N, CA, C, O and the ligand as a Tripos MOL2 file, in Angstrom:
@<TRIPOS>MOLECULE
protein
  245   243    62     0     0
PROTEIN
NO_CHARGES

@<TRIPOS>ATOM
      1 N           0.1520    0.3250    4.0050 N.3       1 MET1
      2 CA         -0.4760    0.4800    2.6940 C.3       1 MET1
      3 C           0.4550   -0.1000    1.6090 C.2       1 MET1
      4 O           0.0180   -0.3410    0.4840 O.2       1 MET1
      5 N           1.7350   -0.3220    1.9490 N.am      2 ALA2
      6 CA          2.7140   -0.7620    0.9590 C.3       2 ALA2
      7 C           2.6430   -2.2850    0.7430 C.2       2 ALA2
      8 O           3.2430   -2.7910   -0.2050 O.2       2 ALA2
      9 N           1.9500   -2.9950    1.5700 N.am      3 GLU3
     10 CA          1.9260   -4.4160    1.4660 C.3       3 GLU3
     11 C           0.9750   -4.8200    0.3660 C.2       3 GLU3
     12 O          -0.1170   -4.2700    0.2250 O.2       3 GLU3
     13 N           1.4250   -5.8200   -0.4330 N.am      4 THR4
     14 CA          0.6000   -6.3140   -1.5290 C.3       4 THR4
     15 C           0.4390   -7.8020   -1.3170 C.2       4 THR4
     16 O           1.3600   -8.5710   -1.5920 O.2       4 THR4
     17 N          -0.6760   -8.2040   -0.8480 N.am      5 PRO5
     18 CA         -0.9380   -9.6700   -0.5960 C.3       5 PRO5
     19 C          -0.7530  -10.4330   -1.8960 C.2       5 PRO5
     20 O          -1.3090  -10.0090   -2.9090 O.2       5 PRO5
     21 N          -0.0200  -11.5120   -1.9330 N.am      6 ASP6
     22 CA          0.2620  -12.2180   -3.1630 C.3       6 ASP6
     23 C          -0.3520  -13.5670   -3.1690 C.2       6 ASP6
     24 O          -0.0830  -14.3570   -4.0740 O.2       6 ASP6
     25 N          -1.1720  -13.8730   -2.1940 N.am      7 THR7
     26 CA         -1.8500  -15.1400   -2.2310 C.3       7 THR7
     27 C          -3.3170  -15.0250   -2.4460 C.2       7 THR7
     28 O          -4.0710  -15.9590   -2.1710 O.2       7 THR7
     29 N          -3.7490  -13.8490   -2.9520 N.am      8 GLY8
     30 CA         -5.1440  -13.6080   -3.2730 C.3       8 GLY8
     31 C          -5.9070  -13.0940   -2.0140 C.2       8 GLY8
     32 O          -5.6000  -13.4330   -0.8710 O.2       8 GLY8
     33 N          -6.8840  -12.2830   -2.3080 N.am      9 GLY9
     34 CA         -7.7190  -11.7380   -1.2180 C.3       9 GLY9
     35 C          -7.0730  -10.5890   -0.5160 C.2       9 GLY9
     36 O          -5.9270  -10.2220   -0.7750 O.2       9 GLY9
     37 N          -7.8450  -10.0290    0.3870 N.am     10 ARG10
     38 CA         -7.4070   -8.9280    1.1670 C.3      10 ARG10
     39 C          -7.2010   -9.3650    2.5990 C.2      10 ARG10
     40 O          -7.9130  -10.2540    3.0650 O.2      10 ARG10
     41 N          -6.2490   -8.7730    3.3240 N.am     11 PRO11
     42 CA         -6.1410   -9.1210    4.6930 C.3      11 PRO11
     43 C          -7.3620   -8.6930    5.5070 C.2      11 PRO11
     44 O          -7.8090   -7.5510    5.4020 O.2      11 PRO11
     45 N          -7.8980   -9.5980    6.3110 N.am     12 GLU12
     46 CA         -9.1010   -9.3430    7.0430 C.3      12 GLU12
     47 C          -8.7940   -9.0620    8.5420 C.2      12 GLU12
     48 O          -9.5420   -8.3590    9.2220 O.2      12 GLU12
     49 N          -7.7070   -9.6190    9.0110 N.am     13 HIS13
     50 CA         -7.3620   -9.5130   10.3930 C.3      13 HIS13
     51 C          -5.8450   -9.4870   10.5010 C.2      13 HIS13
     52 O          -5.1350   -9.6950    9.5170 O.2      13 HIS13
     53 N          -5.3770   -9.2380   11.6660 N.am     14 VAL14
     54 CA         -3.9720   -9.4630   11.9350 C.3      14 VAL14
     55 C          -3.8880  -10.4900   13.0910 C.2      14 VAL14
     56 O          -4.7470  -10.5650   13.9700 O.2      14 VAL14
     57 N          -2.7800  -11.2820   13.0240 N.am     15 ALA15
     58 CA         -2.5700  -12.2760   14.0260 C.3      15 ALA15
     59 C          -1.0700  -12.3890   14.3490 C.2      15 ALA15
     60 O          -0.2020  -12.0780   13.5330 O.2      15 ALA15
     61 N          -0.8190  -12.8400   15.5580 N.am     16 GLU16
     62 CA          0.5270  -12.9430   16.0420 C.3      16 GLU16
     63 C           0.9610  -14.4330   16.1100 C.2      16 GLU16
     64 O           0.2250  -15.2910   16.5970 O.2      16 GLU16
     65 N           2.1190  -14.6860   15.6280 N.am     17 CYS17
     66 CA          2.6950  -16.0440   15.7450 C.3      17 CYS17
     67 C           2.8240  -16.3840   17.2430 C.2      17 CYS17
     68 O           3.3630  -15.5970   18.0210 O.2      17 CYS17
     69 N           2.3410  -17.5210   17.6150 N.am     18 THR18
     70 CA          2.3550  -17.9190   19.0170 C.3      18 THR18
     71 C           3.7550  -18.3620   19.4950 C.2      18 THR18
     72 O           4.0030  -18.5190   20.6910 O.2      18 THR18
     73 N           4.6630  -18.5570   18.5070 N.am     19 ALA19
     74 CA          6.0210  -19.0240   18.8310 C.3      19 ALA19
     75 C           6.9670  -17.8370   18.9280 C.2      19 ALA19
     76 O           7.7190  -17.7220   19.8960 O.2      19 ALA19
     77 N           6.9370  -16.9430   17.9250 N.am     20 CYS20
     78 CA          7.9990  -15.9180   17.9220 C.3      20 CYS20
     79 C           7.3970  -14.5210   18.0230 C.2      20 CYS20
     80 O           8.1330  -13.5500   18.2010 O.2      20 CYS20
     81 N           6.1250  -14.4010   17.9180 N.am     21 GLY21
     82 CA          5.4840  -13.0760   18.1510 C.3      21 GLY21
     83 C           5.4050  -12.1930   16.9070 C.2      21 GLY21
     84 O           4.9420  -11.0560   16.9960 O.2      21 GLY21
     85 N           5.8380  -12.6790   15.7710 N.am     22 ARG22
     86 CA          5.6800  -11.8620   14.5820 C.3      22 ARG22
     87 C           4.2020  -11.6610   14.2830 C.2      22 ARG22
     88 O           3.3810  -12.5450   14.5250 O.2      22 ARG22
     89 N           3.8840  -10.5190   13.7700 N.am     23 VAL23
     90 CA          2.4870  -10.1860   13.4430 C.3      23 VAL23
     91 C           2.3240  -10.1800   11.9480 C.2      23 VAL23
     92 O           3.1090   -9.5750   11.2190 O.2      23 VAL23
     93 N           1.2870  -10.8670   11.5000 N.am     24 TYR24
     94 CA          1.0200  -10.9720   10.0980 C.3      24 TYR24
     95 C          -0.4500  -10.5290    9.8130 C.2      24 TYR24
     96 O          -1.3460  -10.7040   10.6380 O.2      24 TYR24
     97 N          -0.6400   -9.9580    8.6230 N.am     25 PRO25
     98 CA         -2.0520   -9.8790    8.0970 C.3      25 PRO25
     99 C          -2.4930  -11.3210    7.7640 C.2      25 PRO25
    100 O          -1.7450  -12.0740    7.1410 O.2      25 PRO25
    101 N          -3.6700  -11.6780    8.1720 N.am     26 VAL26
    102 CA         -4.0990  -13.0390    7.9420 C.3      26 VAL26
    103 C          -5.5430  -13.0800    7.3480 C.2      26 VAL26
    104 O          -6.2990  -12.1100    7.4020 O.2      26 VAL26
    105 N          -5.8470  -14.1950    6.8150 N.am     27 ARG27
    106 CA         -7.2230  -14.5350    6.4070 C.3      27 ARG27
    107 C          -7.6090  -15.8540    7.0420 C.2      27 ARG27
    108 O          -6.7740  -16.6850    7.3990 O.2      27 ARG27
    109 N          -8.9340  -16.0040    7.1670 N.am     28 SER28
    110 CA         -9.3870  -17.3030    7.6700 C.3      28 SER28
    111 C          -9.6600  -18.2120    6.4360 C.2      28 SER28
    112 O         -10.3650  -17.8420    5.4980 O.2      28 SER28
    113 N          -9.0670  -19.3990    6.5020 N.am     29 ASP29
    114 CA         -9.3230  -20.3170    5.3550 C.3      29 ASP29
    115 C         -10.6500  -21.0890    5.5780 C.2      29 ASP29
    116 O         -11.3660  -20.8370    6.5470 O.2      29 ASP29
    117 N         -10.9530  -22.0200    4.6750 N.am     30 ALA30
    118 CA        -12.2610  -22.6880    4.7460 C.3      30 ALA30
    119 C         -12.5340  -23.4610    6.0780 C.2      30 ALA30
    120 O         -13.6710  -23.7250    6.4670 O.2      30 ALA30
    121 N         -11.4290  -23.7870    6.7190 N.am     31 ASP31
    122 CA        -11.4990  -24.5330    7.9510 C.3      31 ASP31
    123 C         -11.5000  -23.6170    9.1700 C.2      31 ASP31
    124 O         -11.5900  -24.0850   10.3050 O.2      31 ASP31
    125 N         -11.3960  -22.2620    8.9220 N.am     32 GLY32
    126 CA        -11.3830  -21.3370   10.0000 C.3      32 GLY32
    127 C         -10.0090  -21.1380   10.5780 C.2      32 GLY32
    128 O          -9.8390  -20.4520   11.5860 O.2      32 GLY32
    129 N          -9.0190  -21.7440    9.9330 N.am     33 GLU33
    130 CA         -7.6130  -21.5430   10.3920 C.3      33 GLU33
    131 C          -7.1250  -20.2080    9.9170 C.2      33 GLU33
    132 O          -7.4750  -19.7480    8.8310 O.2      33 GLU33
    133 N          -6.3050  -19.5840   10.7490 N.am     34 LEU34
    134 CA         -5.7440  -18.2990   10.3270 C.3      34 LEU34
    135 C          -4.4710  -18.5940    9.4930 C.2      34 LEU34
    136 O          -3.5840  -19.3480    9.8920 O.2      34 LEU34
    137 N          -4.4470  -17.9510    8.3170 N.am     35 ARG35
    138 CA         -3.3700  -18.1360    7.3820 C.3      35 ARG35
    139 C          -2.6930  -16.8200    7.0690 C.2      35 ARG35
    140 O          -3.3340  -15.9320    6.5070 O.2      35 ARG35
    141 N          -1.4400  -16.6580    7.4040 N.am     36 PRO36
    142 CA         -0.7750  -15.4050    7.1110 C.3      36 PRO36
    143 C          -0.6420  -15.1920    5.6310 C.2      36 PRO36
    144 O          -0.2610  -16.0900    4.8800 O.2      36 PRO36
    145 N          -0.9590  -14.0060    5.2310 N.am     37 ILE37
    146 CA         -0.8480  -13.6550    3.7890 C.3      37 ILE37
    147 C           0.5360  -13.3600    3.3980 C.2      37 ILE37
    148 O           1.2640  -12.6880    4.1290 O.2      37 ILE37
    149 N           0.9400  -13.8540    2.2310 N.am     38 GLY38
    150 CA          2.2580  -13.5650    1.7460 C.3      38 GLY38
    151 C           3.2600  -14.7050    2.1580 C.2      38 GLY38
    152 O           4.4570  -14.5960    1.8910 O.2      38 GLY38
    153 N           2.7630  -15.7720    2.7950 N.am     39 THR39
    154 CA          3.6160  -16.8720    3.1380 C.3      39 THR39
    155 C           2.9840  -18.1560    2.6650 C.2      39 THR39
    156 O           1.8970  -18.1300    2.0880 O.2      39 THR39
    157 N           3.6360  -19.2830    2.8930 N.am     40 ASP40
    158 CA          3.0470  -20.5340    2.4730 C.3      40 ASP40
    159 C           2.0890  -21.1080    3.5170 C.2      40 ASP40
    160 O           1.7010  -22.2720    3.4240 O.2      40 ASP40
    161 N           1.7160  -20.3260    4.4810 N.am     41 GLY41
    162 CA          0.7830  -20.7300    5.5410 C.3      41 GLY41
    163 C           1.4020  -20.8870    6.9210 C.2      41 GLY41
    164 O           0.7150  -21.1400    7.9110 O.2      41 GLY41
    165 N           2.7070  -20.7310    6.9550 N.am     42 ALA42
    166 CA          3.4030  -20.8560    8.2080 C.3      42 ALA42
    167 C           4.2240  -19.5570    8.4700 C.2      42 ALA42
    168 O           4.5180  -18.8240    7.5260 O.2      42 ALA42
    169 N           4.5750  -19.2860    9.6860 N.am     43 CYS43
    170 CA          5.4890  -18.2960   10.0000 C.3      43 CYS43
    171 C           6.8870  -18.6130    9.4830 C.2      43 CYS43
    172 O           7.2030  -19.7680    9.1990 O.2      43 CYS43
    173 N           7.7120  -17.5950    9.3650 N.am     44 VAL44
    174 CA          9.0820  -17.8560    8.9710 C.3      44 VAL44
    175 C           9.8380  -18.7290    9.9400 C.2      44 VAL44
    176 O          10.8410  -19.3520    9.5910 O.2      44 VAL44
    177 N           9.3220  -18.7680   11.2220 N.am     45 CYS45
    178 CA          9.9700  -19.5870   12.2220 C.3      45 CYS45
    179 C           9.4750  -21.0410   12.1180 C.2      45 CYS45
    180 O          10.0160  -21.9240   12.7830 O.2      45 CYS45
    181 N           8.4600  -21.2900   11.2940 N.am     46 GLY46
    182 CA          7.9950  -22.6650   11.1000 C.3      46 GLY46
    183 C           6.7310  -22.9610   11.8400 C.2      46 GLY46
    184 O           6.0940  -23.9850   11.5950 O.2      46 GLY46
    185 N           6.3470  -22.0840   12.7450 N.am     47 ASN47
    186 CA          5.1030  -22.2800   13.4770 C.3      47 ASN47
    187 C           3.9010  -22.0340   12.5570 C.2      47 ASN47
    188 O           3.9510  -21.2160   11.6380 O.2      47 ASN47
    189 N           2.8400  -22.7600   12.8330 N.am     48 GLU48
    190 CA          1.6270  -22.6410   12.0110 C.3      48 GLU48
    191 C           0.4200  -22.1830   12.8620 C.2      48 GLU48
    192 O          -0.7160  -22.2130   12.3890 O.2      48 GLU48
    193 N           0.6580  -21.7800   14.0580 N.am     49 THR49
    194 CA         -0.3960  -21.3730   14.9620 C.3      49 THR49
    195 C          -0.3200  -19.8830   15.2370 C.2      49 THR49
    196 O           0.7270  -19.3740   15.6390 O.2      49 THR49
    197 N          -1.4150  -19.1890   15.0250 N.am     50 PHE50
    198 CA         -1.4540  -17.7400   15.1710 C.3      50 PHE50
    199 C          -2.5900  -17.3330   16.0820 C.2      50 PHE50
    200 O          -3.6440  -17.9690   16.0960 O.2      50 PHE50
    201 N          -2.3800  -16.2810   16.8380 N.am     51 ALA51
    202 CA         -3.4110  -15.7930   17.7510 C.3      51 ALA51
    203 C          -3.9130  -14.5060   17.1590 C.2      51 ALA51
    204 O          -3.1370  -13.5750   16.9430 O.2      51 ALA51
    205 N          -5.2110  -14.4380   16.8910 N.am     52 ALA52
    206 CA         -5.8150  -13.2250   16.3140 C.3      52 ALA52
    207 C          -5.6750  -12.0760   17.2520 C.2      52 ALA52
    208 O          -5.8430  -12.2020   18.4650 O.2      52 ALA52
    209 N          -5.3600  -10.9370   16.6630 N.am     53 LEU53
    210 CA         -5.1890   -9.6850   17.4300 C.3      53 LEU53
    211 C          -6.3700   -8.7260   17.2320 C.2      53 LEU53
    212 O          -6.6850   -7.9210   18.1080 O.2      53 LEU53
    213 N          -7.0240   -8.8300   16.0510 N.am     54 GLY54
    214 CA         -8.0900   -7.9150   15.8140 C.3      54 GLY54
    215 C          -8.1460   -7.5840   14.3200 C.2      54 GLY54
    216 O          -7.6090   -8.2960   13.4710 O.2      54 GLY54
    217 N          -8.8290   -6.4600   14.0460 N.am     55 GLU55
    218 CA         -8.9680   -6.0270   12.6580 C.3      55 GLU55
    219 C          -7.6200   -5.6550   12.0310 C.2      55 GLU55
    220 O          -6.7140   -5.1900   12.7230 O.2      55 GLU55
    221 N          -7.5010   -5.8580   10.7530 N.am     56 ALA56
    222 CA         -6.2800   -5.4710   10.0500 C.3      56 ALA56
    223 C          -6.0580   -4.0010   10.1040 C.2      56 ALA56
    224 O          -6.9930   -3.2300    9.8880 O.2      56 ALA56
    225 N          -4.8490   -3.5790   10.3860 N.am     57 GLU57
    226 CA         -4.5020   -2.1860   10.4200 C.3      57 GLU57
    227 C          -2.9890   -2.0870   10.2840 C.2      57 GLU57
    228 O          -2.2780   -3.0880   10.3740 O.2      57 GLU57
    229 N          -2.5150   -0.8910   10.0710 N.am     58 GLU58
    230 CA         -1.1100   -0.6890   10.0280 C.3      58 GLU58
    231 C          -0.4700   -0.9710   11.3890 C.2      58 GLU58
    232 O          -0.9090   -0.4750   12.4260 O.2      58 GLU58
    233 N           0.5810   -1.7850   11.3420 N.am     59 THR59
    234 CA          1.2290   -2.1640   12.5830 C.3      59 THR59
    235 C           2.4000   -1.2860   12.9530 C.2      59 THR59
    236 O           2.8740   -1.2760   14.0890 O.2      59 THR59
    237 N           2.8480   -0.5500   11.9570 N.am     60 GLY60
    238 CA          4.0230    0.3070   12.1820 C.3      60 GLY60
    239 C           5.2960   -0.4750   12.2090 C.2      60 GLY60
    240 O           6.3490    0.0720   12.5380 O.2      60 GLY60
    241 N           5.2350   -1.7380   11.8740 N.am     61 GLU61
    242 CA          6.4400   -2.5940   11.8800 C.3      61 GLU61
    243 C           7.3610   -2.2320   10.7480 C.2      61 GLU61
    244 O           8.4200   -2.8420   10.5950 O.2      61 GLU61
    245 ZN          6.8800  -17.3260   14.2500 Zn       62 ZN62
@<TRIPOS>BOND
     1     1     2 1
     2     2     3 1
     3     3     4 2
     4     3     5 am
     5     5     6 1
     6     6     7 1
     7     7     8 2
     8     7     9 am
     9     9    10 1
    10    10    11 1
    11    11    12 2
    12    11    13 am
    13    13    14 1
    14    14    15 1
    15    15    16 2
    16    15    17 am
    17    17    18 1
    18    18    19 1
    19    19    20 2
    20    19    21 am
    21    21    22 1
    22    22    23 1
    23    23    24 2
    24    23    25 am
    25    25    26 1
    26    26    27 1
    27    27    28 2
    28    27    29 am
    29    29    30 1
    30    30    31 1
    31    31    32 2
    32    31    33 am
    33    33    34 1
    34    34    35 1
    35    35    36 2
    36    35    37 am
    37    37    38 1
    38    38    39 1
    39    39    40 2
    40    39    41 am
    41    41    42 1
    42    42    43 1
    43    43    44 2
    44    43    45 am
    45    45    46 1
    46    46    47 1
    47    47    48 2
    48    47    49 am
    49    49    50 1
    50    50    51 1
    51    51    52 2
    52    51    53 am
    53    53    54 1
    54    54    55 1
    55    55    56 2
    56    55    57 am
    57    57    58 1
    58    58    59 1
    59    59    60 2
    60    59    61 am
    61    61    62 1
    62    62    63 1
    63    63    64 2
    64    63    65 am
    65    65    66 1
    66    66    67 1
    67    67    68 2
    68    67    69 am
    69    69    70 1
    70    70    71 1
    71    71    72 2
    72    71    73 am
    73    73    74 1
    74    74    75 1
    75    75    76 2
    76    75    77 am
    77    77    78 1
    78    78    79 1
    79    79    80 2
    80    79    81 am
    81    81    82 1
    82    82    83 1
    83    83    84 2
    84    83    85 am
    85    85    86 1
    86    86    87 1
    87    87    88 2
    88    87    89 am
    89    89    90 1
    90    90    91 1
    91    91    92 2
    92    91    93 am
    93    93    94 1
    94    94    95 1
    95    95    96 2
    96    95    97 am
    97    97    98 1
    98    98    99 1
    99    99   100 2
   100    99   101 am
   101   101   102 1
   102   102   103 1
   103   103   104 2
   104   103   105 am
   105   105   106 1
   106   106   107 1
   107   107   108 2
   108   107   109 am
   109   109   110 1
   110   110   111 1
   111   111   112 2
   112   111   113 am
   113   113   114 1
   114   114   115 1
   115   115   116 2
   116   115   117 am
   117   117   118 1
   118   118   119 1
   119   119   120 2
   120   119   121 am
   121   121   122 1
   122   122   123 1
   123   123   124 2
   124   123   125 am
   125   125   126 1
   126   126   127 1
   127   127   128 2
   128   127   129 am
   129   129   130 1
   130   130   131 1
   131   131   132 2
   132   131   133 am
   133   133   134 1
   134   134   135 1
   135   135   136 2
   136   135   137 am
   137   137   138 1
   138   138   139 1
   139   139   140 2
   140   139   141 am
   141   141   142 1
   142   142   143 1
   143   143   144 2
   144   143   145 am
   145   145   146 1
   146   146   147 1
   147   147   148 2
   148   147   149 am
   149   149   150 1
   150   150   151 1
   151   151   152 2
   152   151   153 am
   153   153   154 1
   154   154   155 1
   155   155   156 2
   156   155   157 am
   157   157   158 1
   158   158   159 1
   159   159   160 2
   160   159   161 am
   161   161   162 1
   162   162   163 1
   163   163   164 2
   164   163   165 am
   165   165   166 1
   166   166   167 1
   167   167   168 2
   168   167   169 am
   169   169   170 1
   170   170   171 1
   171   171   172 2
   172   171   173 am
   173   173   174 1
   174   174   175 1
   175   175   176 2
   176   175   177 am
   177   177   178 1
   178   178   179 1
   179   179   180 2
   180   179   181 am
   181   181   182 1
   182   182   183 1
   183   183   184 2
   184   183   185 am
   185   185   186 1
   186   186   187 1
   187   187   188 2
   188   187   189 am
   189   189   190 1
   190   190   191 1
   191   191   192 2
   192   191   193 am
   193   193   194 1
   194   194   195 1
   195   195   196 2
   196   195   197 am
   197   197   198 1
   198   198   199 1
   199   199   200 2
   200   199   201 am
   201   201   202 1
   202   202   203 1
   203   203   204 2
   204   203   205 am
   205   205   206 1
   206   206   207 1
   207   207   208 2
   208   207   209 am
   209   209   210 1
   210   210   211 1
   211   211   212 2
   212   211   213 am
   213   213   214 1
   214   214   215 1
   215   215   216 2
   216   215   217 am
   217   217   218 1
   218   218   219 1
   219   219   220 2
   220   219   221 am
   221   221   222 1
   222   222   223 1
   223   223   224 2
   224   223   225 am
   225   225   226 1
   226   226   227 1
   227   227   228 2
   228   227   229 am
   229   229   230 1
   230   230   231 1
   231   231   232 2
   232   231   233 am
   233   233   234 1
   234   234   235 1
   235   235   236 2
   236   235   237 am
   237   237   238 1
   238   238   239 1
   239   239   240 2
   240   239   241 am
   241   241   242 1
   242   242   243 1
   243   243   244 2
@<TRIPOS>SUBSTRUCTURE
     1 MET1         2 RESIDUE 1 A MET
     2 ALA2         6 RESIDUE 1 A ALA
     3 GLU3        10 RESIDUE 1 A GLU
     4 THR4        14 RESIDUE 1 A THR
     5 PRO5        18 RESIDUE 1 A PRO
     6 ASP6        22 RESIDUE 1 A ASP
     7 THR7        26 RESIDUE 1 A THR
     8 GLY8        30 RESIDUE 1 A GLY
     9 GLY9        34 RESIDUE 1 A GLY
    10 ARG10       38 RESIDUE 1 A ARG
    11 PRO11       42 RESIDUE 1 A PRO
    12 GLU12       46 RESIDUE 1 A GLU
    13 HIS13       50 RESIDUE 1 A HIS
    14 VAL14       54 RESIDUE 1 A VAL
    15 ALA15       58 RESIDUE 1 A ALA
    16 GLU16       62 RESIDUE 1 A GLU
    17 CYS17       66 RESIDUE 1 A CYS
    18 THR18       70 RESIDUE 1 A THR
    19 ALA19       74 RESIDUE 1 A ALA
    20 CYS20       78 RESIDUE 1 A CYS
    21 GLY21       82 RESIDUE 1 A GLY
    22 ARG22       86 RESIDUE 1 A ARG
    23 VAL23       90 RESIDUE 1 A VAL
    24 TYR24       94 RESIDUE 1 A TYR
    25 PRO25       98 RESIDUE 1 A PRO
    26 VAL26      102 RESIDUE 1 A VAL
    27 ARG27      106 RESIDUE 1 A ARG
    28 SER28      110 RESIDUE 1 A SER
    29 ASP29      114 RESIDUE 1 A ASP
    30 ALA30      118 RESIDUE 1 A ALA
    31 ASP31      122 RESIDUE 1 A ASP
    32 GLY32      126 RESIDUE 1 A GLY
    33 GLU33      130 RESIDUE 1 A GLU
    34 LEU34      134 RESIDUE 1 A LEU
    35 ARG35      138 RESIDUE 1 A ARG
    36 PRO36      142 RESIDUE 1 A PRO
    37 ILE37      146 RESIDUE 1 A ILE
    38 GLY38      150 RESIDUE 1 A GLY
    39 THR39      154 RESIDUE 1 A THR
    40 ASP40      158 RESIDUE 1 A ASP
    41 GLY41      162 RESIDUE 1 A GLY
    42 ALA42      166 RESIDUE 1 A ALA
    43 CYS43      170 RESIDUE 1 A CYS
    44 VAL44      174 RESIDUE 1 A VAL
    45 CYS45      178 RESIDUE 1 A CYS
    46 GLY46      182 RESIDUE 1 A GLY
    47 ASN47      186 RESIDUE 1 A ASN
    48 GLU48      190 RESIDUE 1 A GLU
    49 THR49      194 RESIDUE 1 A THR
    50 PHE50      198 RESIDUE 1 A PHE
    51 ALA51      202 RESIDUE 1 A ALA
    52 ALA52      206 RESIDUE 1 A ALA
    53 LEU53      210 RESIDUE 1 A LEU
    54 GLY54      214 RESIDUE 1 A GLY
    55 GLU55      218 RESIDUE 1 A GLU
    56 ALA56      222 RESIDUE 1 A ALA
    57 GLU57      226 RESIDUE 1 A GLU
    58 GLU58      230 RESIDUE 1 A GLU
    59 THR59      234 RESIDUE 1 A THR
    60 GLY60      238 RESIDUE 1 A GLY
    61 GLU61      242 RESIDUE 1 A GLU
    62 ZN62       245 GROUP 0 **** ****
């Protein structure tokens, strides 16, 4: 509940970086790509591919 998305919109799902396994709240952009909220569209590791995990929820991270 402490997270404040700063790129607009609300997190709709959560997804995991396919490279390093970090989990982000994400939204689907106009092309259907998963975009992590609060970043420039890529994971901090530089990967831009995410695997959807399901509905957004507290991850306890
Ligand atoms: Zn990553």
